[in-house]
C-alpha positions, 0 to 999 in steps of 0.5 A: 495223074494229071487226068485225076488232077484235070477233074478234081474240080468236077468231082468235088462239085458233085460230092467226091473230095481226092487226096490233096495231091489230085489238087491243082494248087497243089505243092508237095509238103516236102517242099519249104517256102524257099524250095528246098527239100525237107529230109524224107524218110519212108514216105514221110508226107501223106501226099508222097503216095501215088496211083496203085493203078491208072484207073483207081484212085480213092476218094472221101465223100463230102456229106459223111465223111466215107471213105471211097473208091472210084474207078473209072468204068467203059460203058460200052462193055458188058462190067458196068451193066453186070455190076449194075444187075447183082447191085439192083434193088431185088437183088441187093439184100439178098444175104448171098449177093456179095457184089460190090455195092455201087454207090454212084455213077457220074458221067465224065465230062465231054470225054471222048469214050463216054466213061464214067466215075464209078464209085464204090466202098473203099475194102481192105484186101481179105487176108489182110491181116492175118487171120487169126483163127480157123473161124475167121477162114470159114467165113472168108470162104463160106462167103465167097462159095456163097457168092458163086450160086448168086451169080452163077443162076444170073448167068455172070460168071467170069468176075476174076475171083483172085486174092487182089478181087475178093475184098472185105469190109474192114471199119470192124477190124482196122478201128482208125481206117487204113490209107488206100496205096498203103494198107499198113498205115491210117493214115499214109504216114504213120505206120503202126495199124490197129488192128482186131481179129476178126472173131472178136468184131464180126461178123464181117461182110467180103464182097467180089469185085471187078466184072470187067471179064464178065459175060452174060450166058442166057442158053445156060452154063453148061454150054457156055464158052469164053477164051475172055474170062482167061485174063484173070490174076490166077494162071495156074489153072489148066484152061489158061495153060492151054488158052483154049476155049473154055466153060467160065463157070467151071473156072470160077471155081477154080480160080475161087479154090485157088484163091483159098488153097494159096491162103492154106499153104501159109498157114498150120491147121488148114489141112482138113480143107485142102481135099475140098479145095484141090477138087475145085482145082482138079484137071478135069473141070467137069470133076470139078464140083459146083459153087452150092455142091463146094459150101454144102461139104464146107457146112458138113466139114465145119458140123462135123468138129467142135467149137474148139477146132473152130476157135483154133488158132492158125 
């Protein structure tokens, strides 16, 4: 946390305000003027909330009050260059592009590693709050599958697809917003987060984040091999168990399937999706469908059922 406190004035000068806890002159809210401690229960003060991870912190963009996330990013890796490519003007407005937008890139002053602050929108875990009906599940699943072809076409898999790296713009679902370190609260103090069903306020936009393990494969996806993608959040794949060089495009398909299969296990009424998800998670990477084929199968499944099925509660 000391790093963020040190750079708070610089970030403020760049237009981004960190929470009070990270201001150099911060005094904990639970400390009285006489030095005694106020009684506290379950995070009674907003400034009790600390970092979730050392490299990432939330802030407010001062010019318009929009909540953002600031990530410390190395410039000597492919993470920044690939994210910039997928957010370039030629791809930014592509409807199938679900790469999290980069709002700003700010070099960290006097940093020996020449790192930068990468500023992105503050997004919420895609599965919180819970899904209400099949149409919400389908919408999220479709957007993840849509994101695959555009990344694979640009030979950039390896975004570490997992429940923690597939996020949503929750501005319609959570009208009061939410606290970055406490997703069940809108301000870090009150624990009754107002939410609306996705199906009543949609459309909802979903995004893929974290390109730390991404690589470029100019020779194409058929011959691509790597071990870098094994550093991913989902560890149930046969590739992860073997720990040997694997095709990152096929692993991407597995991880996408596993992300939604895990979700299916927590709901009723989603068994119709399991055959597709299990094919995506095939033990044989060559037997897994391409992302485009998986998307086509999903659309075929939806079109073979009526609107009552699609709107059914899960």
